[in-house]
C-alpha positions in Angstrom: 15.0 98.8 23.7 15.0 95.1 22.8 11.6 94.6 24.6 9.9 97.3 22.5 11.2 95.8 19.3 10.0 92.2 20.3 6.6 93.6 21.2 6.2 95.4 17.8 7.4 92.3 16.0 4.8 90.1 17.7 2.1 92.7 17.1 2.9 92.7 13.4 2.9 88.9 13.4 -0.5 88.7 15.0 -1.9 91.2 12.6 -0.5 89.2 9.7 -1.9 85.9 11.0 -5.4 87.6 11.4 -5.3 88.7 7.8 -4.2 85.3 6.5 -6.9 83.5 8.6 -9.5 85.8 7.1 -8.3 85.1 3.6 -8.5 81.3 4.1 -12.1 81.5 5.2 -14.2 81.1 2.0 -17.3 82.6 3.6 -15.6 85.9 4.0 -14.7 86.3 0.4 -17.3 87.7 -2.0 -16.3 85.3 -4.8 -18.3 82.6 -2.9 -21.4 84.1 -4.7 -19.9 83.2 -8.0 -19.5 79.6 -6.8 -23.1 79.6 -5.6 -24.4 80.8 -9.0 -22.2 78.2 -10.8 -23.6 75.5 -8.5 -27.2 76.7 -9.2 -26.6 76.6 -12.9 -25.1 73.1 -12.8 -28.1 71.8 -10.7 -30.5 73.4 -13.2 -28.7 71.8 -16.1 -29.9 68.4 -14.8 -33.6 68.8 -15.6 -32.7 70.7 -18.8 -30.7 67.7 -20.0 -33.4 65.3 -18.7 -36.0 67.1 -20.8 -34.1 66.2 -23.9 -34.2 62.5 -23.3 -37.6 62.0 -21.5 -41.1 63.2 -21.9 -41.7 62.8 -18.2 -39.7 65.8 -17.2 -41.6 68.9 -18.2 -40.3 72.2 -16.9 -41.4 75.6 -18.2 -39.0 78.7 -18.2 -40.9 79.9 -15.1 -39.9 76.6 -13.3 -36.3 77.3 -14.1 -36.4 80.9 -12.9 -38.1 79.9 -9.7 -35.7 77.0 -9.0 -32.7 79.3 -9.8 -33.9 82.0 -7.4 -34.6 79.4 -4.8 -31.1 77.8 -5.1 -29.1 81.0 -5.4 -31.2 82.7 -2.6 -30.8 79.8 -0.2 -27.1 79.6 -0.8 -26.6 83.4 -0.5 -28.7 83.5 2.7 -26.6 80.8 4.2 -23.4 82.6 3.4 -24.6 85.9 4.9 -25.9 84.1 8.0 -22.7 82.0 8.3 -20.6 85.3 8.3 -22.5 86.5 11.3 -22.8 83.2 13.2 -19.5 81.4 12.8 -19.9 78.9 15.6 -22.9 77.0 14.3 -22.2 76.8 10.5 -22.9 73.1 10.3 -26.2 73.4 12.0 -27.1 76.4 9.8 -26.2 74.4 6.7 -28.5 71.6 7.8 -31.3 74.1 8.6 -30.9 75.8 5.2 -30.7 72.5 3.3 -33.9 71.2 5.1 -35.7 74.4 4.3 -34.6 74.2 0.7 -35.7 70.6 0.4 -39.1 71.4 2.0 -39.8 74.4 -0.3 -38.7 72.5 -3.4 -40.9 69.5 -2.6 -43.8 71.8 -1.7 -43.6 73.6 -5.0 -43.1 70.4 -7.0 -45.9 68.2 -5.7 -47.6 70.0 -2.8 -46.9 67.7 0.2 -48.6 69.7 2.9 -50.6 72.2 0.8 -51.9 72.5 -2.7 -49.1 74.7 -4.0 -47.7 72.0 -6.2 -49.0 70.3 -9.3 
């Protein structure tokens, strides 16, 4: 009788640990998308503020929309991918940041193609 009780106690304990581990992982929570949106808005505030003090920063509303979609989309894609592939999150982060920097620079000045200014 004692063995059965010990087994059921350890089973409950393992289930409890599994749930608490899942709650600690920020990528498994859906409120991460709110943080991604807040970070995108904060990053987009930088050129908006710079436009107030300098004539060299000229962004149209379309530029802000494209940059917001690019930032939020990249962050969201990273989170969705990181949920599936948990082992290589750092490598995925570097890959997504590199892709974001490439697309951002390509749209800004057209490094390899004539997409930019």
